[in-house]
LOROZA-772042 format. One record per residue: x, y, z of N, C-alpha, C in turn; residue in one letter. Coordinates in steps of 0.1 Angstrom, whole numbers, plus 5000, padded with zeros to 4 digits. Layout:
// residues N
XYZXYZXYZa;...
//
This chain:
// residues 843
500949885001500050024999500950165000m;500450244991501450344989500350484998k;501250545006500450705009500350774996l;499250844995499450944980499051074985t;499451164979498851304981497351334982k;496451234976495051264980494551184989k;495451094998495051065010495451175021d;496651265017497051365028496051465024l;495451475015494651575011492951575022d;492951455024491851405031491951455046k;493251435049493551465065494251605069v;494251695058495351795058495051905066r;493251905071492951995077492752005092d;493451825099493251765107494451865117i;493951875129494751965138495951855142e;497351945140498551885142499051815133g;498451835119499251805106500751885107f;501551785101502951835108503551915097p;504551995099505352085089506452015082i;506052005071507251915063506751915047g;507451865040507051855024506051725024r;505351725014504251605014505351475005d;506251495001506951384997508051315007e;508251405017508951345028507851315040d;506851345043505851285049505551115042i;505451095030504950985023506050925024i;507450935021508750855024508950805035a;508550885048508450815059507450735063l;506350745059505450655064505350515056s;504550425065504550285060502750245062n;502150285052500650245053500150115055p;499350085060498350145068498850165083p;499950115089500250095105500650225107y;501450285095502350415100502150495091y;501650615095501750755086502150875091t;503050935086503851045096502851175094a;501351165095500451255092499151195098c;497951285103496951205106496551085098p;496350955106496250825095494850815092n;494750795080493350795071492750655072p;493750595079493150415079492650385090f;492550455104492150445117490750345114i;490050415107488550375107488350215102e;489050195092489450055086489649945100d;490950005108491449925118490549875128f;489649985133488749955141487649875137i;487249875126486249785116486649655116k;488049655115488349515114488549455128k;489149515138489649435154488849505164h;487649615162487049645171485749585174g;485049575186483549545189482949675191t;481649665189480549785188480249765203p;479749855209479549905226477949895224y;477349805232476049785237475949745251d;475349855257474949845273474449765276e;473249705271472049565275472849455273e;474049465266474449315268475949335275t;476549455279478049455281477849415295d;478649295299479049285313480649295320d;481049355314482349425315482249485334y;483449425342483749465356484749475356k;485249605362486449595368486749725380r;487649675389487749765398489049825393e;489349965401490950035397491849925400p;492849945392494249845395494649955407f;494949855417495549945433496649845438a;497149755431498549675433499449755430a;500849695439502049755439502449735423d;503349835419504049815403505449885406v;506349765402507949825404508349765390s;508949845384509749815371510349935366e;511749875368512949935363513450015351g;514550045348514350115336515850035330k;516049945333517249875325516849765316n;515749765314515149665303515849695291d;516249595278517049625265515849705257s;514549685260513549745249513549915256i;513649925267513450035273514650145268y;515750085270517050155267517650175252r;516750105241517150095229517250245222a;516250325225516250445219515450545229h;516550665232516050755244514850865239s;514050905247513351005247513151065259y;512351175256512251315269511351215279h;510551125280509951065290509650945286t;509450835293509150725286508750615301k;507450535302506750455313507450295305v;507950245314508650095309507250025304p;507549945295506549875290505649735299h;506549695306506449575318505249625329k;505549785329504649845339503249865332a;503149895321501849915314501149805309i;502049695309501549565305500449505318m;501049545332500149505338498749575342r;498449705337497449755336496649705324y;497249695315496349645300495749505305i;496849435310496049285315494849275327l;495149395337494149385342492649445337h;492849555328491549605323491149555310y;491649465305491449425291491149295289t;490849245278490749125274491549075261e;491848945255492848945246491948975232p;492449075224491849115213491449265214g;490949355228490749455226491549575222d;490949675221491749775214491949895227i;493349895229494149985237494450105229v;494050245238494450365228495250455236f;496150525231497150615242497650725228d;496650825231497050955224498251045226g;498851015233500251065239501250985239f;501150905228502050775230503550795231c;504050875227505950915227506450795220g;507450735228507750615218507050485219t;505750485222504950375219504950255228g;505150275240505450175247504150105254m;503250165252501750135254501550005242t;502050055231501549945220502649815222g;503849835224504949735228504049685239v;503749725249503049635260501749545256a;501149645245499849555245500149455234a;501149445226501749345218502549205229q;503149285238503849165247503049075254m;501749135260501149045263500348895257c;500948905243500548785235501948725233g;502948775237504348705241505148675253n;504248615265504948605275505948525275p;505948445267507348335269508548425267d;508448525262509848605256510648635271a;510048655282510348685295510048565305d;510148465307509648365316509448405331p;510248475333510748525349509648625350e;509348725341508248845342506948755342f;506748635329505548575331505248505346k;506148455353505948375365505548495375f;506248605374505848715385504248755382k;503948765368502648845367501448705371i;501848615365500948485371500648475386e;501448515392501848495406500648635413k;501148745407500148845414499148835406e;498448775394497248795389497048635385m;496548565394495948445391495148395380p;494448485376493348475366493548555352d;495148575351495648665340495248585326v;494848685314494548635304495748665290k;496448595289497448615281496848615264w;497648735259496948725244497048875237g;497348895226497649035222496849105223t;496749245226495649345224495949435213r;495049515206495449575195495549735202k;496649825194496949925198496750015189a;496150135193496150265185496950385189i;497850425186498950495189498650625182l;498950745190498950885185499850985192n;500151065184501151175191501351305178d;501651405187501851535178503051555172l;503951475178505751495174505951385165s;506451405152506851315140508151235146p;508951275156510251235164509251095170a;508251095180507651025187507250895180a;506150975167505550845161506350785153t;507450825148508650765143509050665150f;509450675161510250605173509150465175i;507850515179506650425183506550325174a;506850375161506550275148507650185149y;508750195150510050095149510050025163n;509650055173509349995185508449875181y;507349935173506249825172505849755161n;507049775151506749715137507449585139t;507149475132507849325132508849355123p;510149315122511649335115512049185111v;512449235100513149075093514649105100d;514949065110516249065118517449055110v;517548965100518648935091518949005083a;517849085073517849165064518449285070e;517849305082518149475089519249415090f;520049345098521749325101522149335088e;522049295079522949265066522949395058k;521849485057521749595053522249705059e;522149715071522949815084524549785082a;524849715086526549655083527049675071n;526149695060526649695048527149845045r;526049925049526050105049527050125059i;527150075071528150155079529850075077l;529749975070530949925066531350025053e;530850025045530850115035531350245035e;530550305046530850485049532450445057c;532650355069533450385073535050325064e;534750265054536150245045536750355039r;535350495039535650595032536150685042e;535450715052535750815064536550765076l;536550625079537150605092538350675095g;539050715087540750785087540250905097w;539250945097538751075107538751035120m;538650945124538850885138540050785140y;541250825132542550745137543150845143e;543850795149545250875159546550795161t;547650865163548950815165548650715178n;549150635179549250525194550550565200h;550650615211551950675216552150595231i;553650595232553650505246553650585257d;554250525271553750605280554750705283e;555650725273556850855273556250955261n;554950925259554751005249555251025231g;555550875233556550875215555750755208k;555850805196555050735186555350565185q;554250485187554450315186554750275173v;555850205170555950115155555849995157h;555149955147555549785143556349735128d;555949645127556449585113556149655102m;554949715103554649785092554549945091t;555249965105555550125102554350205116g;554350325119553650395131552150295131p;552050285143550550215147549750305150v;548050325144547350375145546250345155k;545750425163544650385171543350435164g;542150355170540950405166540350505175k;539650595171539250695184538250645188i;537650675201536350615209535550755209n;536950845218535951005221536851075219y;536551225217537651335219536751415228t;537551475236536951575247537151715242v;536351795239536551935237536252015248w;536952105250536752225263536652345258s;535552425264535152545262536252655268d;536552775262537752855264537052985268v;537653015281537253145288537953245287f;537753395288538553485290538853555301i;539753545311540153605325540053755325c;538853775330538553915334539754005339p;540753965346541654025351542654075341h;543353965334544654005324544153985310c;543153925307542553915294543053775286g;543653695295544253545288543253455286n;543353365276542753265272542753165281e;541853105288541652995297541152885291l;541952775290541052645285540652575301v;539252545297538652505312539152385316f;539752305307540052175310541452185317w;542252255311543652285321543652375333d;542752445334542552505348541652455358v;540552385355539352365361539652235367a;539952145357539851965357541151905365v;540551855376541751785384541551605378d;542651615370542551445364542851345374e;543651395385543751285393542951235405e;541651345409540951315414539751285407d;539451325396538651305385537551405391k;537751525392536451615396536851745387n;535751825388535751965382535852095392v;536852145397536652265402535552375403k;535052435410533952535408534852665412k;535652655416537052775417538152745412i;538652815406539852785396540952915396f;541952885391543052995392543353015379e;543453135374543953165358545553135361c;546153065348547452995348548153115339d;547653235340548753355337548753455351n;547653495357548053585366547553545379c;546853405380546953335394545653395400g;544653495397543753535402542553395401v;541753385417540853295417539553345412e;539153225402537853295396536653165394l;535853235392534553085387534053115375k;533253035370533152995353532253145350k;531453185362530453295358531153445357t;532553435363533253565365533653575348d;533853475343534553495327534153475318c;533953565307533153575296533653455286e;533153425273533553295266534553355255r;535553285251536253325242535353285227a;535553355218534753315205535753325192v;535253275182536453255172535253265157e;535753335147534953365136535353225127l;534253185122534253055113533253085103i;533653055088533053015079532352885079y;530852925076529852805076529352765061d;530252665055529452645040528252575042d;527552535053526452495052525152595048g;525352725053524652855053525452925046i;526752935039527353025034527453165041n;527653155055528053265061529053255071e;529953365076530853355085530053395101t;530153295110529353295122530553345130i;530053345142530553385158530253265167s;531153195167530953065178531953075189m;531253035200532152975210533152885211a;534452945216535452865210535752735219k;535852635213536152515218537752445213q;538452385221539752305219539552175220v;540152065211540151935219541551935228p;541051845239541951825250542551705256v;541751585249541851455254541251335242l;541951275238541551155229541650985235i;540450925240540350815241540250715231n;541250635231541250545217541650415218y;541350305209541650155211542850115200k;543650065207544649955201544249825202v;543849735192543349605196541949635201g;541949565215540949565226541349645238k;542449715237543049785248543049945246k;542450005256541850165257543250255260r;543650375255544350445260543950585259f;544950665266544350825266545550895263e;545450985254546751115255546051235252k;546951335251546351475245546451475231k;545651545223545551535208547151605204p;547951545198549251575191549051685177d;550051695173550051785161549151735147k;549251595147548851515133547151535137e;546651525148545351505157544751645152d;545451755155545051875152545051925137l;545851845127546051865119544651815111e;544351695115543451625109541951695111t;542051725121540551835126540651955116i;541852005114541552125105541352085090e;541851995086541451925073540051915070k;539551855081538051795079537251915082i;537652045088536952165088536852225076n;538052205068538052265053537352205044n;537052105047536151985035534752025034m;534352045021532852105020532351955020k;530951935028530351805030529151805015i;529651695008528551664996527151644996p;526951545008525651495013524951575019y;523451545018522251655025522451645041w;522451765046522051735061521351885066y;520751855077519751965082520252075081p;520052235079520652335084519752445082t;518752415090517352505095517652575106n;517352705105517452785117516752735129e;517452775140516952715158515852825157l;514752745162513652865165513952935180p;512953035181512953105198512252985206e;512952955216512252845225512552875240g;512152825249512552845263513952735265d;513752625260514952545264516252595252k;515752625240516952665231517752745231i;517452865239518152965245519752955249r;519752785257521152795258522252755246e;521552725237522452705224522752835220a;521752915219522053065212523253135222f;523153125234524553165242525453115240n;525853005232526952955228527252965209k;526153045208526953095191526052985180g;525352875186524552785176522852865178l;523252855162521852925153521152865146t;521952765142521352635132521552495137h;520552445131520652275139521652225136i;522752225124523952155123524952235129h;525052345139525752385149526052275160h;524952175162524952105172526051995170f;526851945161527651835156528851935152y;530051855156531351865152531251855135t;532551895133532151865114532851745110k;533451685120533651545117532451465116r;531851465130530251385132529451395123n;529251545116528551575106528351525094l;530051505088530151475078529851305077y;530251255086530051095087528251085089c;527551155097526451135095525651165082l;525951255077525151315066525251205054s;526951145053527051015042526350925046m;526150875059525350765063523650775057i;523250925065521750935062521550935047r;522450995038522550975023522150815019d;522550715026522650585022521550505025k;520950565039519350505041518450515034i;517850425030516550445020515450365025k;515250285041514250255048514250315059s;512850315064512550375080513150305088t;513250145089513650095098515050105098i;515650145091517650185090517450305095l;516850395095516550535100516550545117l;516150405121515850375136517450405146f;518350315142519750325148520050475144p;520050505135520350665129519750745140f;518650775141518150875152518150845171t;518350695169518550645186520050685188a;520950725177522550745181522950885183a;522050975173522251155172522451185184i;521751185196521551275205523251265210t;523651135212525051115219525851135209n;525651165197526951235187527151375186l;525951445193526051615194526851695204s;526951795204527551865213526651875227k;525451805230524951825240525451685247t;526251605242526951525252527851505261a;527951555272528751605284529751495284r;530951545290532151465291532151445310y;532051345315532051335329533051205332r;533551175339534551115345533450985347f;532650985353531950865356530950815343n;530350925339529450855327529050955320k;529550975306529251095297527951055286s;527351145285525951155279525351275280g;524251325272523351435271522551455286p;522151565292521051555304519751545298m;519251465304517551455297517051535300s;516051575293514751685296515251825292g;516551865284516951985284517752005271t;518252115268519152135258520452215264i;521252145271522252165278523852145271y;524752275273525952205263526852265274l;527652145277528852125287529752205285s;530552275296531952325295532852195288s;532652105288533451995285532551905277l;532851885264531951755259532451655247q;531751555246532351425245531951415230s;532951415218532451385205532851235204e;532051155205532051005201531950945183l;532750845184533150815173531550735166n;531250845153529650795149529650655147v;530950585137530750415133530650355149f;531450365155530950285171529750325175n;529150425176527850445179526850355170a;527050395160525950345151525650195152l;527050135154527249985153526549945167n;527050005178526249955190524749955189n;524050055182522650075182522249965172k;522749925163522349825156522049705163v;523349655170523149535180522049565189r;521849705197520749725203519149665199d;519149695183517849715178517649535174i;518849475170518749335169518349275179i;518849285194518549245203517049245210r;516549365207515349385212514249305200i;514549295190513549245177513949075181n;514749025186514848915189513848835200n;513548955211512648925223511248975215l;511049035206509849065202509048955189k;507748935190507348865184505948925176d;505949025170504949095169504349115153f;502949095150502649115136501349205134s;502049335135501349465130499749445137n;500049455151498549435156498249625163n;498649705156498849835160498549945147f;498350055151498250145140498450275143i;499150365142500050465143499650625136i;499150725142498650835137499150945141s;499751035137500451175139499651275141l;499151335150497751455150497851495162s;496951585168496751645179495351555183s;495751485197494751445206493451535205l;493751665206492751785208491351735200s;491751675185490751665177490951545165n;490551435176490751295168489451285157m;489551355147488651325140488251165132k;489251095132489450985125489150885137n;488550885147488250795157487150815163l;486350675160484750665161484450695180g;483350745180482750735195482550625200d;482850595215482550475221483350385214s;484550375208485350245199486550195207s;486650255217488150225227487850155240i;488750025241488249925254489049965262d;490450055264490950115276492150215270y;492150325279493350405274494450425288i;495550385280496650425290497550545284f;497550635293498250785287499250855299t;500150895293501250955301501251095296d;500451195297500851305289501351405292p;501751525284502451655291502251725304p;503051735310502651805324503151965326f;502452035324502852205323503952235317g;505252265325506052315320507552215320s;507352075323508151985325509051975314n;508451925303509351905291508751985278l;509752025272509352135261509552035250m;508551935244508651845234509351855221y;508652005215508752025203510152065204s;510652135210511852195212512952085215e;512752005222513851885226513851795212l;512651785205512851685195512851745179s;513651835182514051905167515451865161l;516151805169517451745162517151605156p;515951535162515751425154514851435142w;513851555144512951605133513551675123e;514751735122515451805114515951705106s;516651565111517151475101515951385095w;514751395102513751315094513051415086l;513251525084512851655076511151685082k;510851625087509451665093509551685106i;508551805107508851915122507351915129k;507151925143506051915151505352045146t;504052065145503352155143502452205158n;503352255165503352305180501852375184n;501352425172499852485178499352475188r;499052345188498452265201498852185207s;499852165212501152155218500552165238e;500652075243499852075256501052125265a;501752245265502552275276502452425283i;503052435289503352595295504752635289m;504952745279505752775276505652935273n;506953005275507053135277506953185262r;507953095254507953185239506553135230t;505853005236504653015230503353075234q;503453165244502653235252501653115258n;502053065262501152925268501352905285k;500352995291500552985304499752885311k;499352855325498552765327497252765322i;496552845319495152895316495152805300a;496152835294496152805279496552625280e;497352585289497452475287496452385294y;495552385303494352345309493352365299q;493252465291492452455278492652335269k;493952305264494252215257494052065262i;494352075273494251925283492951885284m;491951995286490151955284490351895275t;490251965261490051945251490751785245q;491851775251492251645250491451515255c;491551555272490551445277489151445274f;488551535265487051565262487151445249e;488351425241488451345231488651205236e;489551205246489851045253487950995260y;487451065265486251075271484851005258y;485251075247484551055233484750935231r;485850885227486250745220486450655231v;486350645245486550525253484750475253l;484850375255483650265257483050345269k;481550335270481350375287481250265296p;481750265309481950175316483350095316n;484150185311485650135309486350235315r;488050205314488750275327490050335312w;490450485322491750525317492650565330m;494050505326495150545334495650655332t;496050725339496850855336498050845344v;499050855341500550895346500751075346e;501051095359501251235362502451265367f;503551355364504851375368504751575372h;504851625381504851765380504951795394n;505851905401505951915411505052075416s;504352065406503852205408501852175410k;501352225422500052175431499052255417n;499552375408498352435401498452345387s;499652285385499452195374498552085378v;498652025389498051915396496151925394w;496352055397494652085398494052125384n;495052175373494452165360494252015354a;495051945359494851805353493451745355i;493051755371491951705378490951775370q;491151915373489852005365489651945351e;490651945343490351885330489651745330s;490351675339489451515335488051535339l;488051615350486451605356485751665348i;486151805337485351875327484951775318r;485851695315485751605303484551495306a;484151485317483251385322483651235327g;484851245332485651125337485151165353f;485151015361485251005374486650955378i;487151045388488350955393488150875406i;488750745403488150665413489550645420a;490750635418492150615427493150705421d;494050755432494950845428496250775440v;497150715431498650705442499750725436r;500550735445501650805445502750695439t;503750725430504750635428506150715432l;506650595443507950645451509050555442d;509750655434510550605427511850495428k;512250545441513350515447512650385451k;511750325456511250225460510350135448q;510050215440509250155428507950115431g;507350165443505950125444504950225444s;503350185447502550265444501650315459f;501950415464500750425476499750525472n;498450515482497450605479498250745481q;497550825477497750975479496650995493v;497451035504496451055514496351205519k;497051325513496651445511497051525503a;496551625499496451715486498251755487a;498651765501499851845498500751705493s;500951595494501551505487501551495471q;500551555467500351555451501351615442a;501751735449502951825442504351745443i;504451655451506051605453506251495444k;505251395443505451265438505051225425q;505551155417504651075401503251005407d;502551065399501151005405500550925393l;499850825396498750715388497450745392v;496750785378495150835384494450735376i;493450665384492350595375491350645373s;490750665360489250725363488550665353a;486950665352486350575345485250675336y;484550625326483550685320482250595324k;481450675329480250615335478950575324p;478350465330477650435316476950515312k;476350505300475050615295473950595302e;473450475307472150495312472150545327s;473550525332473350655347473450775342f;474050805333473950965328472351025324k;471950995320470550995311469651025325q;470050905336468950875344469651025358s;470751045356471251135362470551275360f;470851325346470251445340468551465340l;468151335342466551335341465751365356k;466851315369466451335383466951495383k;467951575377468351695378467251795391a;467751825404467051905410466551815421g;466751695420466051595433467351565439t;467251515451468251475462468651315454e;467851235447468151125442469751145437e;469951215428470751285422472251225428t;472351265440473751265450473451135452a;472351055455472550895462472850805449w;472550855434472750765424474150775421d;474550895422476350895419476950815428f;476550825442477450775451477350565450v;476250565446475950425444476750385430r;476750465421477650415406479050415412e;479450535419481050565423481450445432h;480650395444480850295450481250145442l;480150155436480450025425481849995422d;482050115416483650095408484850115419k;484850155430485950145439486550015440l;487750015443488249875452487549825464p;487049705467486549675479487449635489i;488749585487489849535493491249555486v;491949635492493349655490494849605498v;494849505498495849455506497449505501e;498149535515499549535511500449515525k;501349425520502249365529501249325540d;500249205535499449175544498849225552n;498349345550497449435559496649505548m;495449545554494249635544494349765547i;494649805535494549975530493350025533e;493050125537491950225537491950285525i;490950245519490650345504489950445505v;491050565505490450685506488850735502k;488950695487487650705479486650695485e;486450585495485550545503485150625514r;485650705519485550795530484550935525e;483950955537482851055534483251155528p;484451215529484451375528484951385510y;485551275506486151265494485051225482l;483851135488482851095485481751215481l;481951315490481051435491481751505480f;483151525479484051615469483751545459d;483751445453483551395440481951395435r;480951415445479451395445479251555437m;480051645445479751765443480151835430v;481651775424482151815415481451775402a;480751625406480151565394478851665388y;478151705398477151805399477251905392h;478651995395479052095390479352115375i;480051975372480651985361479551955348m;478151905354477351885345476351985343n;476452095353475652225351474252205361g;474652105370473252075379473652105391i;472552195399472752265412472852105425a;473952115430473952035442472751995451v;472151915453470851885459470951875475p;472151865479472251835496473551865502i;473751945513474752015520475051885527d;476551925533477551825536476951735549a;476351845561475851755573474551645565p;473851675560472651605554473451485545d;474651505538474651405530475851305537f;476151325547477151265560476051175566y;474951265569473951165578473251045567k;472951115554472450985544473650875545g;474650915543475650805542475350675550l;475250715562475050625574473550575571d;472850615568471350565565471150465552e;472150505544471850435529472750285528r;473950315533475350245530476050175541f;476450075541477150005554478550075553l;478850085568480150155571481150045577k;482350045573483449985582484650045579r;485350045591486750105594486550305586d;485650325587485450485582484950475568g;485250355559484550345547483250315543m;482350395533481450305531481650175518y;480250115521480049985507478849995505f;478549935493477249885489476949745496l;475949695496475249585505476149495498h;476049445486476849305478478149335478d;479149405485480349425486481049395501q;480049415512480449415525480849255527i;480449145520480949025529482349005525n;482849095511483949025506485049125517e;484449245520485749335530485449235544y;484749205550484349155562485249025560d;485048935553486048845551487448865550n;487948935548489248995547489549075557a;488649125561488949205574489149085588r;488849005588488948865598490048805596i;490648805580492148745580493248865581a;492849015580494149075580493649225590s;494849255596494949395601494449485593e;494249625599494149755591495749805589l;495849855578497349935577497250055589e;498450085594498350175604498250325598p;497550425600497650505593498450635595i;499450645588500450785589499850945586q;499850985596499251155591500651245590f;500451275582501651355573500751495567d;500651625572500051735569500551875571m;500851965565501152095563500052145568y;500252255583498952315587499452455580v;498952485569499152585563497752695557n;496852655563495252705560494452675570d;493152715565492352665576491752525577e;491552485562490952355561491952235566k;493652255565494352185569494452215586s;494252275592494352305606492952265611a;492152225606490752175614491352035609i;491851985599492251825597492951775608a;494251895611495051865620494551815635w;493551915640493151895649491951785653l;491351755642490651625641491551495646y;492451505639493651395644494151395658h;494451535663494851535676494051515686q;492551555683491451535693490951385695l;491751305689490951185687491151115704e;491951165712491651185725491251355730e;490651365741490151495743491451565750p;491451685748492751795752491951905756q;492951975765492552125770492952235759t;492552315758493152425748494952415754y;495252455766496552445770497552365766s;496952225765497852115758497852095747e;496852175736496652155722497752305721i;497752415724498252505718499652515716q;500452445724502052465721502552395707p;501752255706501652195694501152255681k;499952315683499552385671500552525666f;501052565673502052685675503152665665m;503652545670504852465660504452415648k;503052365645502852315633502352455622e;501452535629500852645622501852705612a;501852715599502652835593501552835582k;500852975584499953025576500553085558a;499853015550500353075537500053235535a;500853275525501053455525499453475524k;498453475519497253515518496053475530y;496653385533495653325540495453395557e;494353435560493753525570493253365579k;494253325589494253195598493553235610m;492353195613491653215627492553145641p;492253215649492853185659492653055663e;493352965673493052855675491852845684l;491452925690490252945700489152925692g;489153015682488053005671487952895666e;488752845658488652705653488152635661l;488452615673488052495685486352535686l;486052655689484852675691483952645681e;484052665663483252645657483252525649e;484352435652484352285648484352185661n;484152215672484552095681483752145695f;483552055707482652055715483452015724l;483152115738484052125749483252025763q;484151945770483051895780483351985795d;482851915805483052005817484452025822e;485451935818486751965823487452025815e;486652125807487452195797488152155786g;488152005782488851935775488251935756r;488351985747487751985733487651855731w;486751795724486651655716485751705703y;485951565696485151575683483851515686i;482651615679481551585681480851445675p;480251385680479151295675478751305661d;478451205653477651275641476351345641p;475651325656474151375654474251505658s;475551515664475351665666476551765657k;476951685649478051745639477251835631a;476451795624475651865614475252015616g;474852005628474352145636475552225635d;476752175639478252235641478552315630i;478052245617479052265607477752395598i;476652365604475752465598475852615603k;476252605615476352725626477852795620l;479152695616480152745611479952815598r;479252735589479052805573478252925575e;477452935587476753085587477653185589k;478653175597479953255601480453295591r;480753185580481753185571480953255562l;479853245557478853335549479153465553l;478953515563479053635570480253715563k;481253635565482653695563482753715548e;482053615541482453595527481553715519f;480353765528479453885524480353995518d;481354025534482454155532482954145517e;483854005514484554015503483654035491y;482253985493481554045479481354195474l;481454265486481154415487482254495484t;483354455489484654515488485054525474g;486154605472486754635457488354595459k;488954585448490154585445490954455450g;491954415448492654265452492554265468k;492154105471492054095486493254025488l;493954105497495254065502495453975513k;494653955524493953845530493053815531q;492253675534491053625535491153495539f;489653425544490053295548489553215534r;490453155533489953045518488652975522t;488452945534487052865537485752935535e;486053045537484953125535484553165520a;485753185512485553175498484753035492i;485252935497484752815494483252795498r;482852805507481452815512480952925505v;481353045502480953155496480353115481g;481353055475481353015461480352885458f;480052805470479152705470477852755471a;477552865476476052925480476053005465k;476953085464476453175448476453045437l;477152945436476552835428475052785427w;474852735440473452735441472352815437k;472752945436471853045435471953055419n;473053035411473253015398473953165395k;474353215406475053375406476653375399d;476453305388478153325382478953425383y;478153545379478753665378479553695391e;478653705404479453735419480753595421n;480653525412481653395416482853465410i;482853495398483953515386484153675394v;483453735399483753905403484853865415k;484353755424485253745438486653685433v;486453585424487553515419488353615412g;488153725406489153805400490153915411n;489353915420489653955431490853905440r;491253755441491753675445493253675435l;494253665443495853645437495453505428p;496053525413495953415405496453275410n;497453285419498053135421497053085436n;495953175441495053085449494353015444v;493753085428492652985423493452875415i;494452905409495152775405495352695413q;495652675425496452595433495252545445e;493852555441492952525451492052465440d;491652315443490852255432489652285433d;489052335446487352355447487152505443k;488052605442487952745438488052725423l;489052655420489452655405487852615395l;487652485405486352465396484952525395m;484752575408483852695409484152815398y;484952845397485752975390485652975374y;486152835372486252815354485052775352d;484052705358482852715350482052795353i;482152875362481153035363481853095350a;483153105348483353195337482953135326l;482753005324482452965312480752955308s;480252955322478852985319478353135315r;479253215318479353385311479553385299m;480553315291480753325278479453295269e;
//
């Protein structure tokens, strides 16, 4: 099958169509499985492999996956090709095996390197790793092995290219033969560029019977050159700052001319003028000099300082014109690319030494198939100037464009031969047969994917400003001749003028598409990595606005590789998270909307939600408290679902908590449906509850009340509580924190001995109502005032927004929201939800 310009015209208007010539898009594609543009053949793939959804006959039932997952990054498949972010395929396999049946269709719209596709296909080849198979069958006794079908999509041409090569079956013998032929042919012609004289310990040329002995260079270390601000002397950074004996780099060093002590930041870079025949211009580039050569004679490695012949070889290469094509595109403005501009790099080919550029361009010229490009792109990052020289381990810094003052110029032929071996190794592990299809487009508008056609979604989306994907992928995409159309790239980026609001808008559009294509009563797993609470709230908001209901959130402890529940909002900003969310049944949604305005919508939601939650989660032979089953989180989820559907919340917190006790069965502070309780009770007989660790920062009124609830499990007097409270309480910048006495009076009761205690449920409702009345009185002051609020009670804002929402007074929600500092709205999920929805109602 051949992709044609007519095919391209059918999908050209789909968001995310890449930047590049039609002939280059066609050349890189391998239809129907992979197109370097929106894939026009996805509909055919679903018709062939998919099953239509029918709620009446659907008997699918799964709890959220809540077991520990630990998979390292040393797997040969994981390491074959680098990328900015990647989830090990064995970790994803566990989710796919839990949520799907053999033959089901799995979708990943932010597929990156396609590990979701690898995982889906490896489910049909468990014998490739007997140890892993044994492990899984022990964890999941009812596991159903068998290939799942994968639909993969990404906005990045580099990502989809890598994903295609990871997922496609390969004729290993033919690949090896052709790859070796190209490399041997190129090395015969250009191998002299990596030759150096072999010297003895006295620095003298070694000879054998045939003459001077030559070594093969493994790598050459290049050093930046600086200018001493005191005497103007040129300082070779290696000579003045590197201690070769101790194998470290000094932060403070001396000028080797005037002796003054300096730091790198004290000095300007030395520059040199170079004629660039790639763009036919004379350019100013940061000066670098070769300082060390690591080479091999036979199987032994040696090191030397570059000699006269080495410098002459480099000079000879620099004066040669490269007769083959190589990318010379100008570097765009970007948040991460600025580092390159600082060193005089203005075009993509400046990332390579002339020697490596020459060899790469010749090899690229001889590559005629997509699969042979795979080892090429796998190697080029390490063959660029981003490869740092370090004594323990050299290589580029992940997730950024960093140009070190000490760079390692690797031998192109060695690097590519290693990558060819890596790819042969991983293809010997795989037993794939085109059970996938790949599309290059924006997830925000997947026109070519039908409604309710997907059985499961696993996704690792971009998170805020963590990674600038299109900038970081530029070297790969320049050699592939197709670049990312970043208009709908879901990132926060100053250059693209995308802040948290723009990021959230794009993510909402993406999750809405996920919601549309996923079958009802099915699951989505979202990996999350970010250190900012505002980004975490934006992701939650986007998920809920799209219609998903979050059923489980766990943290990933990378040191131990284990998953634990998120027990406090403050934890969410520090660790990697795994979010389990589901799309409710269509019948539930229709019934919910039909009953709008009645209290039944609250209880219908709770029944639907409890039915989806894990009943028993065991960890280290102990039962874990499922936070989603606790009353406060059930209330929050219920409120959010009503608001996102534009329906008034029909019940307040005290009546909701009372209603939970009347309608559901309670165990260990958690609520269950009647048909779930036996399973929990039987497990509880056999196992103890996991001890609950209390870890909370007291920085606002809400966290202070939670802290007091924990403290007052045993009644205490004011004088007993006060010293501990003073030690813990550190109010946020804008927070108007009530005094301890006020917090106690508004939320707790006092006995005859003056000890404060937690009220029993029958009296708690009245206390909550009195407190809300006081908070609303305070909120009324914010409502009538003008200008930015410098200090306020966040709890009063929350209660006030809830009342205004009930009264459909969206204008005043927005009015007060605009008076709050931006970060307060963005970092509080409740305020953000009310404010964003109110704003959309006014548009």
